C-alpha positions as CSV (number, residue, x, y, z in Angstrom):
1,M,12.9,-23.9,19.4
2,A,12.3,-21.1,21.8
3,G,16.1,-21.1,22.4
4,M,16.8,-20.7,18.7
5,F,14.4,-17.8,18.3
6,G,14.4,-16.3,21.7
7,N,18.0,-15.5,22.7
8,D,19.2,-11.9,22.3
9,A,22.5,-11.3,20.5
10,G,25.1,-13.7,21.7
11,T,28.8,-14.2,21.0
12,N,29.9,-14.1,17.4
13,T,32.5,-16.8,17.4
14,A,32.8,-19.4,14.6
15,A,31.7,-22.2,17.0
16,S,28.6,-20.4,18.2
17,N,27.6,-19.6,14.6
18,A,28.1,-23.2,13.5
19,A,25.9,-24.4,16.4
20,F,23.3,-21.7,15.6
21,K,23.1,-22.9,12.0
22,A,22.9,-26.6,13.0
23,G,20.1,-25.8,15.4
24,L,18.2,-23.8,12.8
25,G,18.5,-26.8,10.4
26,K,17.0,-29.1,12.9
27,V,14.1,-26.7,13.8
28,Y,13.1,-26.2,10.2
29,K,13.4,-29.9,9.2
30,W,11.0,-30.8,12.0
31,Y,8.8,-27.8,11.0
32,T,8.6,-28.9,7.4
33,G,7.8,-32.5,8.3
34,G,5.2,-31.4,10.8
35,F,3.6,-29.1,8.2
36,L,3.3,-31.9,5.6
37,A,1.9,-34.3,8.2
38,F,-0.7,-31.6,9.1
39,V,-1.8,-31.3,5.4
40,I,-2.1,-35.1,5.1
41,V,-4.2,-35.3,8.3
42,L,-6.5,-32.7,6.9
43,A,-6.8,-34.5,3.6
44,V,-7.8,-37.7,5.5
45,L,-10.3,-35.7,7.6
46,E,-11.8,-34.3,4.4
47,Q,-12.4,-37.8,3.0
48,M,-14.1,-38.6,6.3
49,G,-16.5,-35.7,5.9
50,L,-14.9,-32.6,7.4
51,S,-16.6,-29.6,5.8
52,R,-14.8,-27.1,3.5
53,Q,-15.5,-24.2,5.8
54,W,-13.8,-26.1,8.7
55,I,-10.8,-26.9,6.5
56,G,-10.4,-23.3,5.5
57,L,-10.8,-22.1,9.1
58,I,-8.3,-24.7,10.4
59,F,-5.7,-23.6,7.8
60,L,-6.2,-19.9,8.7
61,L,-6.0,-20.4,12.4
62,A,-3.1,-22.9,12.3
63,T,-0.9,-20.8,10.0
64,I,-1.6,-17.5,11.8
65,G,-1.1,-19.4,15.1
66,L,2.2,-20.7,13.9
67,Y,3.4,-17.2,12.9
68,A,2.2,-15.8,16.2
69,G,4.1,-18.5,18.1
70,I,7.4,-17.6,16.3
71,G,6.7,-13.9,17.0
72,I,6.2,-14.6,20.7
73,M,9.3,-16.7,21.0
74,S,11.3,-14.0,19.1
75,R,10.1,-11.0,21.2
76,T,12.9,-8.6,22.0
77,T,13.6,-5.0,23.2
78,D,17.2,-5.1,22.0
79,A,17.7,-2.5,19.3
80,A,20.1,-4.5,17.1
81,E,17.8,-7.6,17.4
82,Y,14.7,-5.5,16.7
83,Y,16.1,-3.6,13.7
84,V,18.5,-6.0,12.0
85,A,18.0,-9.4,13.8
86,G,21.3,-9.1,15.6
87,R,23.2,-9.3,12.3
88,R,23.5,-13.0,12.7
89,V,21.1,-14.6,10.1
90,P,23.0,-17.2,8.0
91,A,23.1,-16.5,4.2
92,M,20.8,-19.4,3.2
93,Y,18.1,-18.6,5.7
94,N,18.4,-14.9,4.9
95,G,17.9,-15.8,1.2
96,M,14.8,-17.8,2.1
97,A,13.5,-15.0,4.2
98,T,14.2,-12.6,1.4
99,G,12.4,-14.9,-1.0
100,A,9.3,-14.9,1.3
101,D,9.6,-11.1,1.8
102,W,9.7,-10.8,-2.0
103,M,7.0,-13.3,-2.8
104,S,4.2,-10.8,-2.3
105,A,0.6,-11.2,-3.1
106,A,1.5,-9.9,-6.6
107,S,4.1,-12.6,-7.1
108,F,2.2,-15.5,-5.6
109,I,-1.4,-14.5,-6.5
110,G,-1.0,-12.1,-9.4
111,M,2.0,-13.3,-11.5
112,A,0.4,-16.4,-13.1
113,G,-2.9,-14.4,-13.5
114,T,-1.1,-11.6,-15.3
115,L,0.6,-14.2,-17.6
116,Y,-2.8,-15.9,-18.2
117,L,-4.4,-12.6,-19.2
118,T,-1.6,-11.0,-21.1
119,G,0.6,-13.8,-22.4
120,Y,4.1,-13.0,-23.5
121,S,4.0,-9.3,-22.3
122,G,3.5,-10.6,-18.7
123,L,7.1,-11.9,-18.9
124,A,8.2,-8.3,-18.4
125,F,7.4,-8.8,-14.7
126,I,9.5,-12.0,-14.3
127,M,12.4,-10.5,-16.3
128,G,12.3,-7.2,-14.4
129,W,12.0,-8.6,-10.9
130,T,14.6,-11.3,-11.4
131,G,17.0,-8.9,-13.1
132,G,16.6,-6.5,-10.2
133,Y,18.4,-9.0,-7.9
134,C,21.4,-9.0,-10.3
135,L,21.6,-5.2,-9.7
136,V,21.2,-5.8,-5.9
137,A,24.2,-8.2,-6.0
138,L,26.4,-6.1,-8.1
139,F,25.7,-2.5,-7.0
140,L,24.0,-2.4,-3.6
141,A,23.8,-5.2,-1.1
142,P,27.5,-5.8,-0.2
143,Y,28.3,-2.1,-0.1
144,L,25.3,-1.2,2.0
145,R,26.3,-3.9,4.4
146,K,29.8,-2.4,4.7
147,F,28.3,1.0,5.6
148,G,26.6,-0.9,8.5
149,Q,23.5,1.3,9.1
150,F,20.0,0.0,10.2
151,T,17.9,1.4,7.4
152,I,18.1,3.1,3.9
153,P,17.3,6.6,5.2
154,D,20.0,5.9,7.8
155,F,22.5,5.3,5.0
156,L,21.4,8.4,3.2
157,G,21.8,10.5,6.3
158,E,25.3,9.1,7.1
159,R,26.6,9.2,3.5
160,Y,25.3,12.6,2.5
161,G,25.4,14.3,5.9
162,G,22.6,16.3,7.4
163,N,19.0,15.6,8.0
164,L,17.5,16.7,4.6
165,P,18.6,13.5,2.7
166,R,17.6,11.4,5.6
167,F,14.1,13.1,5.8
168,L,13.6,12.7,2.1
169,G,14.6,9.0,2.4
170,I,12.0,8.6,5.2
171,V,9.2,10.2,3.0
172,A,10.1,8.1,0.0
173,A,10.4,4.9,2.0
174,I,7.0,5.5,3.6
175,L,5.4,6.3,0.2
176,C,6.6,3.2,-1.7
177,S,6.3,0.9,1.3
178,F,2.8,2.1,2.2
179,T,1.7,1.7,-1.5
180,Y,3.1,-1.8,-1.5
181,V,1.6,-2.9,1.8
182,V,-1.9,-1.8,0.8
183,A,-1.6,-4.3,-2.1
184,Q,-0.5,-7.1,0.4
185,I,-3.4,-6.4,2.8
186,Y,-5.8,-6.4,-0.2
187,G,-4.5,-9.8,-1.1
188,V,-4.9,-10.9,2.6
189,G,-8.6,-9.9,2.4
190,I,-9.3,-11.9,-0.8
191,I,-7.6,-15.0,0.6
192,T,-9.1,-14.9,4.1
193,A,-12.6,-14.3,2.6
194,R,-12.1,-17.4,0.4
195,L,-10.8,-19.5,3.3
196,T,-13.5,-18.6,5.8
197,G,-16.4,-17.2,3.9
198,V,-16.4,-13.9,5.8
199,A,-16.8,-10.6,4.1
200,F,-13.7,-9.1,2.3
201,E,-13.5,-6.2,4.7
202,L,-13.6,-8.4,7.8
203,G,-11.1,-10.8,6.2
204,I,-8.6,-7.9,5.9
205,F,-8.7,-7.2,9.7
206,L,-8.5,-11.0,10.5
207,G,-5.4,-11.2,8.4
208,L,-4.0,-8.1,10.0
209,G,-3.8,-9.8,13.3
210,G,-1.4,-12.3,11.8
211,I,0.7,-9.5,10.3
212,L,1.0,-7.6,13.6
213,V,1.6,-10.4,16.1
214,C,5.1,-11.3,14.9
215,S,6.4,-8.0,13.7
216,F,5.0,-6.1,16.7
217,L,6.7,-8.3,19.3
218,G,10.0,-9.1,17.8
219,G,10.7,-6.7,15.0
220,M,13.2,-8.0,12.3
221,R,14.2,-11.0,14.4
222,A,10.6,-12.3,14.5
223,V,9.9,-11.3,10.9
224,T,13.0,-13.2,9.7
225,W,12.2,-16.5,11.3
226,T,8.6,-16.2,10.4
227,Q,9.4,-15.5,6.8
228,V,11.6,-18.6,6.6
229,A,8.6,-20.6,7.8
230,Q,6.3,-18.8,5.4
231,Y,8.5,-19.5,2.4
232,I,8.3,-23.2,3.1
233,I,4.5,-23.1,3.1
234,L,4.2,-20.9,0.0
235,I,6.6,-22.8,-2.2
236,V,5.0,-26.2,-1.3
237,A,1.5,-24.7,-1.9
238,Y,2.5,-23.2,-5.2
239,M,4.1,-26.3,-6.7
240,I,1.5,-29.0,-5.8
241,P,-1.3,-27.8,-8.1
242,V,1.1,-27.0,-11.0
243,V,2.7,-30.5,-10.8
244,W,-0.8,-32.0,-10.6
245,L,-2.1,-30.1,-13.7
246,S,1.1,-31.2,-15.6
247,V,0.5,-34.8,-14.7
248,K,-3.2,-34.6,-15.5
249,Q,-2.6,-33.1,-18.9
250,T,0.6,-34.8,-20.0
251,S,1.6,-37.5,-17.5
252,V,4.8,-35.6,-16.9
253,P,5.4,-34.2,-13.4
254,I,7.7,-31.5,-14.5
255,P,5.5,-28.5,-15.6
256,Q,8.5,-26.4,-16.8
257,A,9.5,-29.2,-19.2
258,I,6.1,-29.5,-20.9
259,Y,5.3,-25.7,-21.0
260,G,6.1,-25.3,-24.7
261,F,4.2,-28.5,-25.7
262,Q,1.0,-27.2,-23.9
263,L,1.5,-23.7,-25.3
264,Q,1.2,-25.2,-28.8
265,K,-2.1,-26.8,-27.9
266,V,-3.3,-23.5,-26.5
267,T,-2.3,-21.6,-29.6
268,A,-4.2,-24.1,-31.8
269,K,-7.3,-23.7,-29.5
270,E,-7.0,-19.9,-29.7
271,K,-7.3,-20.1,-33.5
272,E,-10.3,-22.3,-33.3
273,L,-12.1,-20.0,-30.7
274,T,-11.3,-16.9,-32.8
275,S,-13.4,-18.1,-35.7
276,N,-16.0,-20.1,-33.8
277,P,-19.6,-19.1,-34.9
278,K,-20.9,-19.0,-31.4
279,E,-18.0,-16.8,-30.2
280,L,-18.6,-14.5,-33.2
281,E,-22.3,-14.3,-32.2
282,V,-21.4,-13.3,-28.6
283,R,-18.9,-10.7,-29.8
284,E,-21.4,-9.2,-32.1
285,I,-23.9,-8.8,-29.2
286,Y,-21.2,-6.9,-27.2
287,K,-20.4,-4.8,-30.2
288,Q,-24.1,-3.7,-30.4
289,R,-24.1,-3.0,-26.7
290,S,-21.0,-0.8,-27.1
291,A,-22.7,1.1,-29.9
292,A,-25.9,1.6,-27.8
293,L,-23.8,2.9,-24.9
294,A,-22.0,5.3,-27.2
295,E,-25.3,6.7,-28.3
296,K,-26.3,7.2,-24.6
297,L,-23.1,8.9,-23.8
298,K,-23.8,11.6,-26.5
299,N,-26.6,13.0,-24.2
300,P,-26.5,11.2,-20.8
301,A,-29.2,13.3,-19.2
302,V,-31.8,12.5,-21.9
303,A,-30.8,8.9,-22.1
304,L,-31.1,8.5,-18.3
305,A,-34.5,10.1,-18.2
306,A,-35.7,7.7,-21.0
307,D,-34.3,4.7,-19.1
308,K,-36.0,5.7,-15.9
309,A,-39.3,6.3,-17.6
310,A,-39.1,2.9,-19.4
311,A,-38.2,1.1,-16.1
312,E,-41.0,2.8,-14.2
313,K,-43.5,1.9,-16.9
314,T,-42.4,-1.8,-16.8
315,V,-43.0,-1.9,-13.0
316,A,-46.4,-0.2,-13.3
317,D,-47.5,-2.5,-16.2
318,L,-46.5,-5.6,-14.2
319,K,-48.4,-4.5,-11.1
320,A,-51.4,-3.5,-13.2
321,A,-51.5,-7.0,-14.8
322,N,-50.9,-8.7,-11.4
323,G,-47.6,-10.1,-12.7
324,A,-45.6,-12.7,-10.8
325,L,-43.8,-11.4,-7.7
326,S,-40.5,-12.5,-9.0
327,E,-41.0,-10.5,-12.2
328,I,-42.1,-7.4,-10.3
329,S,-39.1,-7.7,-7.9
330,A,-36.7,-8.0,-10.8
331,A,-38.2,-4.9,-12.5
332,E,-38.0,-2.9,-9.2
333,K,-34.3,-4.0,-8.8
334,A,-33.6,-2.9,-12.3
335,L,-35.2,0.5,-11.6
336,A,-33.2,0.9,-8.4
337,A,-30.0,0.0,-10.1
338,L,-30.2,2.8,-12.6
339,P,-27.6,5.7,-12.0
340,K,-28.8,8.4,-9.6
341,D,-27.8,11.4,-11.7
342,E,-26.1,12.4,-15.0
343,A,-22.6,12.2,-13.6
344,A,-23.1,8.7,-12.2
345,A,-24.7,7.7,-15.5
346,R,-21.7,9.0,-17.5
347,K,-19.3,7.1,-15.2
348,A,-21.2,3.9,-15.3
349,W,-21.9,3.9,-19.0
350,T,-18.2,4.7,-19.8
351,A,-17.1,1.8,-17.8
352,A,-19.7,-0.5,-19.3
353,K,-18.7,0.6,-22.8
354,A,-15.0,-0.2,-22.1
355,G,-16.0,-3.6,-20.9
356,A,-18.2,-4.2,-23.9
357,D,-15.4,-3.1,-26.2
358,T,-13.1,-5.7,-24.6
359,K,-15.7,-8.4,-24.9
360,A,-16.3,-7.6,-28.5
361,K,-12.7,-8.6,-29.3
362,P,-11.5,-12.1,-30.0
363,L,-10.4,-14.3,-27.1
364,N,-12.2,-12.2,-24.6
365,G,-9.8,-9.3,-25.2
366,M,-6.7,-11.4,-24.4
367,P,-3.8,-11.3,-26.9
368,P,-2.7,-14.7,-28.4
369,H,-0.6,-16.2,-25.6
370,A,2.5,-16.7,-27.7
371,Q,2.3,-13.3,-29.5
372,Q,5.3,-11.2,-28.5
373,F,3.9,-7.7,-29.0
374,A,0.7,-6.1,-30.4
375,G,0.6,-5.0,-34.0
376,D,2.9,-6.3,-36.8
377,P,6.4,-5.0,-37.7
378,N,5.7,-5.9,-41.3
379,G,2.2,-4.6,-41.5
380,D,0.7,-1.2,-42.4
381,A,1.6,2.0,-40.7
382,A,-0.9,1.5,-37.8
383,A,0.2,-2.1,-37.2
384,Q,3.9,-1.0,-37.1
385,H,3.1,1.8,-34.7
386,A,1.2,-0.5,-32.4
387,Y,4.1,-3.0,-32.5
388,D,6.6,-0.2,-31.7
389,V,4.5,1.2,-28.8
390,S,4.0,-2.3,-27.3
391,R,7.7,-3.2,-27.4
392,R,8.6,0.2,-26.0
393,N,6.3,-0.3,-23.0
394,F,7.6,-3.9,-22.5
395,L,11.1,-2.6,-22.2
396,A,10.1,0.4,-20.0
397,L,8.3,-1.9,-17.6
398,I,11.4,-4.2,-17.3
399,F,13.6,-1.2,-16.6
400,C,11.3,0.1,-13.9
401,L,10.9,-3.3,-12.2
402,M,14.6,-4.0,-12.3
403,V,15.7,-0.7,-10.9
404,G,12.8,-0.6,-8.4
405,T,13.7,-4.1,-7.1
406,A,17.2,-2.9,-6.5
407,A,16.0,0.1,-4.5
408,L,13.1,-1.3,-2.4
409,P,13.9,-0.5,1.2
410,H,12.3,-3.6,2.7
411,I,14.4,-5.8,0.5
412,L,17.7,-3.9,1.0
413,M,17.1,-4.0,4.8
414,R,17.4,-7.8,4.6
415,Y,21.1,-7.6,3.7
416,Y,21.8,-5.7,7.0
417,T,20.9,-8.8,8.9
418,V,23.7,-11.1,7.8
419,P,27.0,-11.4,9.8
420,S,29.4,-10.2,7.0
421,V,29.8,-8.7,3.6
422,K,30.6,-12.1,2.1
423,E,27.3,-13.5,3.5
424,A,25.5,-10.5,2.0
425,R,26.7,-11.6,-1.4
426,Q,25.8,-15.2,-0.7
427,S,22.3,-14.1,0.5
428,V,21.6,-12.5,-2.9
429,T,22.5,-15.8,-4.6
430,W,20.2,-17.8,-2.3
431,S,17.5,-15.2,-2.8
432,L,17.7,-15.6,-6.5
433,F,17.5,-19.4,-6.2
434,F,14.4,-19.4,-3.9
435,I,12.7,-16.8,-6.1
436,F,13.6,-18.7,-9.3
437,L,11.7,-21.8,-8.0
438,L,8.4,-19.8,-8.2
439,Y,9.2,-17.6,-11.2
440,F,10.3,-20.5,-13.4
441,T,6.9,-22.2,-12.7
442,A,4.5,-19.3,-13.1
443,P,4.5,-19.3,-16.9
444,A,3.8,-23.0,-17.0
445,L,0.9,-22.6,-14.5
446,A,-0.7,-19.8,-16.7
447,V,-0.6,-22.0,-19.8
448,L,-1.8,-25.2,-18.0
449,V,-4.8,-23.3,-16.5
450,K,-5.6,-21.6,-19.8
451,Y,-5.6,-25.0,-21.5
452,E,-7.9,-26.3,-18.8
453,V,-10.3,-23.4,-19.3
454,F,-10.3,-23.4,-23.1
455,T,-10.9,-27.2,-23.4
456,L,-12.9,-28.2,-20.3
457,V,-14.9,-25.1,-19.3
458,V,-15.6,-23.3,-22.6
459,G,-18.3,-25.2,-24.4
460,T,-19.9,-26.6,-21.2
461,P,-23.6,-26.2,-20.6
462,F,-24.4,-23.5,-17.9
463,N,-26.2,-26.1,-15.8
464,A,-23.1,-28.3,-15.7
465,L,-20.4,-25.8,-15.0
466,P,-17.7,-26.7,-12.4
467,E,-18.5,-25.9,-8.7
468,W,-15.4,-23.6,-8.5
469,I,-17.1,-21.0,-10.8
470,S,-20.0,-20.4,-8.5
471,A,-17.8,-20.5,-5.4
472,W,-15.5,-17.7,-6.7
473,N,-18.5,-15.8,-8.0
474,K,-19.8,-15.7,-4.4
475,V,-16.4,-14.4,-3.0
476,D,-16.3,-11.5,-5.5
477,P,-18.3,-11.2,-8.7
478,T,-15.7,-8.8,-10.1
479,L,-13.1,-11.7,-9.9
480,L,-15.2,-14.2,-11.8
481,S,-18.6,-14.1,-13.4
482,V,-20.4,-15.9,-16.3
483,V,-23.4,-14.6,-18.2
484,D,-25.3,-16.4,-21.0
485,I,-25.3,-13.5,-23.5
486,N,-26.6,-15.3,-26.5
487,K,-29.1,-17.4,-24.5
488,D,-27.9,-20.8,-26.0
489,G,-27.2,-22.4,-22.6
490,I,-23.6,-23.0,-23.5
491,L,-20.7,-21.1,-22.1
492,Q,-18.5,-19.3,-24.7
493,L,-15.1,-17.8,-23.9
494,N,-16.4,-14.2,-24.2
495,E,-19.2,-15.0,-21.7
496,I,-16.8,-15.6,-18.8
497,S,-14.9,-12.9,-17.0
498,I,-11.9,-14.1,-15.0
499,G,-9.7,-11.8,-12.8
500,G,-6.0,-12.6,-12.8
501,D,-6.0,-12.6,-9.0
502,I,-7.8,-15.9,-8.7
503,I,-5.9,-18.0,-11.3
504,V,-3.4,-19.4,-8.7
505,L,-6.0,-19.7,-5.9
506,A,-8.5,-21.5,-8.1
507,A,-5.9,-23.8,-9.8
508,P,-6.5,-26.8,-7.4
509,A,-10.2,-26.7,-8.0
510,I,-9.7,-26.2,-11.8
511,G,-7.5,-29.3,-11.8
512,G,-10.1,-31.3,-9.8
513,L,-7.9,-31.6,-6.6
514,P,-9.4,-32.1,-3.1
515,Y,-10.4,-29.0,-1.3
516,V,-7.6,-29.4,1.2
517,V,-5.2,-28.5,-1.6
518,S,-7.2,-25.3,-2.3
519,G,-6.9,-24.5,1.4
520,L,-3.2,-25.2,1.2
521,V,-2.8,-22.8,-1.8
522,A,-4.8,-20.1,0.0
523,A,-2.5,-20.6,3.1
524,G,0.5,-20.2,0.7
525,G,-1.0,-17.0,-0.7
526,L,-1.7,-15.8,2.8
527,A,2.0,-16.6,3.8
528,A,3.2,-14.6,0.8
529,A,1.1,-11.6,1.5
530,L,1.8,-11.7,5.3
531,S,5.5,-12.1,4.9
532,T,5.8,-9.1,2.6
533,A,3.4,-7.0,4.7
534,D,5.5,-7.8,7.8
535,G,8.7,-6.5,6.1
536,L,7.0,-3.4,4.7
537,L,5.3,-2.4,8.0
538,L,8.6,-2.8,9.8
539,T,10.3,-0.6,7.2
540,I,7.8,2.2,7.7
541,A,7.8,1.9,11.5
542,N,11.6,1.8,11.6
543,A,11.9,4.8,9.3
544,L,9.7,6.8,11.7
545,S,11.1,5.6,15.0
546,H,14.8,5.2,14.2
547,D,15.4,7.7,11.5
548,L,12.9,10.4,12.3
549,Y,12.5,10.2,16.1
550,Y,15.9,8.9,17.2
551,K,18.2,10.4,14.6
552,M,16.4,13.7,14.1
553,I,14.2,14.5,17.1
554,D,15.6,12.9,20.2
555,P,19.1,11.4,19.8
556,N,19.2,10.7,23.6
557,A,16.2,8.4,23.5
558,S,16.8,5.0,25.3
559,T,16.7,1.8,23.3
560,A,13.5,0.6,25.1
561,R,11.8,3.9,24.2
562,R,12.8,3.7,20.5
563,V,11.6,0.1,20.2
564,T,8.3,1.0,22.0
565,I,7.7,3.9,19.7
566,S,8.4,1.7,16.7
567,K,5.8,-0.8,17.9
568,V,3.1,1.9,18.4
569,L,3.8,3.3,14.9
570,L,3.7,-0.2,13.5
571,L,0.1,-0.6,14.8
572,V,-1.0,2.8,13.5
573,V,0.4,2.3,10.1
574,A,-1.1,-1.2,9.8
575,L,-4.6,0.0,10.7
576,A,-4.3,2.9,8.2
577,A,-3.1,0.5,5.4
578,A,-6.0,-1.9,6.3
579,Y,-8.5,0.9,6.0
580,V,-7.2,2.0,2.6
581,A,-7.1,-1.6,1.3
582,S,-10.7,-2.1,2.4
583,Q,-11.7,0.6,0.0
584,K,-10.4,-1.5,-2.9
585,P,-8.5,1.4,-4.4
586,A,-6.9,-0.2,-7.5
587,D,-5.8,-3.6,-8.7
588,I,-2.9,-5.4,-6.9
589,L,-0.6,-5.2,-9.9
590,F,-0.9,-1.4,-10.4
591,L,-0.3,-0.7,-6.7
592,V,2.8,-2.9,-6.6
593,S,4.2,-1.5,-9.8
594,A,3.6,2.0,-8.6
595,A,5.7,1.2,-5.5
596,F,8.6,0.0,-7.8
597,S,8.5,3.2,-9.8
598,F,8.5,5.3,-6.7
599,A,11.4,3.3,-5.2
600,A,13.4,3.4,-8.4
601,A,13.1,7.2,-8.9
602,A,13.6,8.1,-5.3
603,F,16.4,5.8,-4.2
604,F,18.4,4.2,-7.0
605,P,20.3,7.3,-8.3
606,A,21.1,8.4,-4.7
607,L,22.2,5.0,-3.6
608,T,24.3,4.0,-6.5
609,L,26.0,7.4,-6.9
610,G,26.5,7.6,-3.1
611,I,28.4,4.3,-3.3
612,F,30.3,4.6,-6.5
613,W,31.0,8.4,-6.8
614,K,32.6,10.1,-3.8
615,R,32.0,13.5,-5.3
616,A,28.2,13.2,-5.0
617,T,26.9,15.8,-2.5
618,G,24.1,16.0,0.0
619,I,22.2,18.9,-1.6
620,A,22.5,17.2,-5.0
621,A,21.2,13.9,-3.6
622,S,18.3,15.7,-2.0
623,L,17.4,17.6,-5.2
624,G,17.8,14.5,-7.2
625,M,15.4,12.5,-5.0
626,I,12.8,15.3,-5.1
627,A,13.1,15.7,-8.9
628,G,13.0,12.0,-9.7
629,L,10.1,11.2,-7.3
630,G,8.2,14.3,-8.2
631,T,8.4,13.5,-11.9
632,T,7.3,9.9,-11.4
633,F,4.4,11.0,-9.1
634,F,3.3,13.8,-11.5
635,Y,3.2,11.4,-14.5
636,M,1.1,8.8,-12.6
637,V,-1.3,11.4,-11.2
638,T,-2.0,12.8,-14.7
639,T,-2.2,9.6,-16.6
640,Q,-3.4,6.7,-14.4
641,P,-7.3,6.5,-14.3
642,W,-7.6,5.7,-10.6
643,M,-5.1,8.4,-9.5
644,R,-6.7,11.0,-11.9
645,G,-10.0,10.4,-10.2
646,L,-8.4,10.6,-6.7
647,F,-6.9,14.0,-7.5
648,G,-9.8,15.2,-9.6
649,I,-7.8,15.5,-12.8
650,T,-10.2,16.1,-15.8
651,S,-7.9,17.3,-18.5
652,P,-7.2,14.9,-21.5
653,V,-4.6,12.2,-20.8
654,Q,-1.2,13.1,-22.3
655,L,1.2,10.1,-22.4
656,W,4.9,10.9,-22.9
657,W,6.1,8.8,-25.9
658,E,3.0,6.6,-25.2
659,I,4.6,5.1,-22.1
660,Q,1.9,3.7,-19.7
661,P,1.7,5.1,-16.2
662,I,2.8,1.7,-14.7
663,S,6.3,2.5,-16.0
664,A,6.5,6.1,-14.8
665,G,9.8,5.5,-13.2
666,V,11.4,5.4,-16.6
667,F,11.3,9.2,-16.6
668,G,12.1,9.8,-12.9
669,V,15.3,7.7,-12.7
670,P,17.3,9.4,-15.4
671,I,16.1,12.8,-14.2
672,G,17.3,11.8,-10.7
673,F,20.7,10.8,-12.0
674,A,21.1,14.0,-14.1
675,V,20.2,16.3,-11.2
676,I,22.5,14.6,-8.7
677,I,25.5,14.7,-11.2
678,L,25.0,18.2,-12.4
679,V,24.3,19.8,-9.0
680,S,27.3,17.8,-7.4
681,L,29.6,19.3,-10.0
682,V,28.6,22.9,-9.1
683,T,28.5,22.5,-5.3
684,P,31.3,22.0,-2.8
685,A,32.7,18.5,-2.5
686,P,31.8,16.3,0.5
687,S,34.1,16.3,3.5
688,R,37.3,14.4,3.4
689,K,36.0,12.0,6.0
690,I,32.9,11.1,3.8
691,Q,35.1,10.6,0.7
692,E,37.5,8.4,2.5
693,L,34.6,6.4,3.9
694,V,33.3,5.8,0.3
695,E,36.7,4.8,-0.9
696,H,37.1,2.4,2.1
697,V,33.7,0.8,1.4
698,R,34.5,0.2,-2.2
699,Y,38.1,-0.8,-1.8
700,P,38.5,-2.0,1.8
701,T,42.1,-3.4,1.3
702,L,43.4,-0.1,-0.2
703,R,44.2,3.1,1.5
704,A,42.1,5.9,0.2
705,D,43.9,8.2,-2.2
706,P,44.4,11.8,-1.2
707,V,41.3,13.9,-1.9
708,R,41.7,15.8,-5.1
């Protein structure tokens, strides 16, 4: 195994490539068998009394130890090996590594949760992300491989000439990759905390060790072989609970086949819960709370003073009457929990009112699962408008995710690692297959979990709730909490708050599987987050060391110096991302989607026009990247609540055509195209050498026509 991962670039003959593939096949067959045996042994030990904490700790240490071992065996200082894995990764394995690189925390952890919470509209993520690989196959991967650079900024610098396009590519690559990697490290913190019971912040830095140990030592070579191993873990971990829930509910072990059947049952249960008297009672209580909070917000200073006076009086009365210590303690906690000043009160009450408004809606604020869009195309003017806006945002999100997928630097870098252009195309096909396995299953998982919650959890007495509810409440109350609002001792749907990020991780417990399967799923989620984080951190470090330092600052730097600088930068960027993630800046899905819009607006116009239009000029590409990325960033900053708070924006939100900030790239991409085309037409054409290079890349068997 060390020989397979540890040799620096060797000969490229057909015989050696065949031997290399055969050796890889043997290694990963043994690895898969060993991994399954490891899970079975842990399952037996659980039945013999091994504690859950130990199971979680063993999964964490074993998987991170495995990745560390591959990283150590793949260590290298060779530039081609470190940056592009020696360009000798077979298509199938590159497809598997790309699948793992792609299966981020958002895909593994958040996808089924998003579908659970939003129903049909969540399919925009699956359609957009999958469709993006079609764009990669048709427009980018094979042509970028023909150009032969190490990174996307490297391509921009070579194609457009000069350091400005390269520098803008570096900035954009860091922006979208850093945004994306923060989301992955946030996911690592959640999973590690669940596996070991440590605090979320400590979990982040424990997981960070697993991220660094392979990418730090061996660069792209270590990351590639680690990602293949991680894909095997994550797909096995994802499929087991879904198949089990399918068998449990229908006796059919193919969840994708029974998806529609269970969806019919969920739809019937939704109608029942919408009109249930107890649900109506809970919703009315939340409606009253919303109204009370609205009154407070009319004059927060007066309302806060009244609340403090009432809370202080309660404490004083209890002490005067020698009340029970528990009652006095509770009253003092209530007093301490009040907002400190008017600004804090306004912020807290606004958030509480928004939550109460959601809880006052049917189905806990979730749309009916099978409903395509909000509103009604055949209803009144308001319903028709709501339908139109919902459909518009659905299509805008698909567009941003498709184009963003096709432009993400850490994904495009994977197609530099294969031996040939032909294998670059084959890699995209394999990537789609390995990604399809998970994406085709996520909608079924969402419906199966929703059926389980609606039928077995809702309506259960609070003193008989499943153990997984209290377990996840301890990990993070914002992810799962239950409150008996109407004091009847029975859990109603609107009394439970479930965050989408735990649907996959809690699925084994929801289905009643042994804890070892929960540990396996958490290990799969950890593999997904770590694999993507590895690729992203490497993208950032390579952009800084190869494109900024080597190409722009010190072209005479030795290979060893360049690789060393990349490793140091990798460490610095990883620690910075971990710090940002520990602040819990925004939900995983928004952070990931923001990265897609940034990548789409910054790279897609410049990459596609650079490949397919030889007249595109360097200054035009630079201005197009600035205009596209600037427009996208401006729209997010002025419309997205978390970013508005970060930049201190207090003016009213002004949505353009009512498009949500998650789809900001829908404005940046066309502006980028327009600027590049218009500026190219009024600036001098690129050099003859560049134009002939573009012609050769697109039509390698034809001689380039004379430049006209």
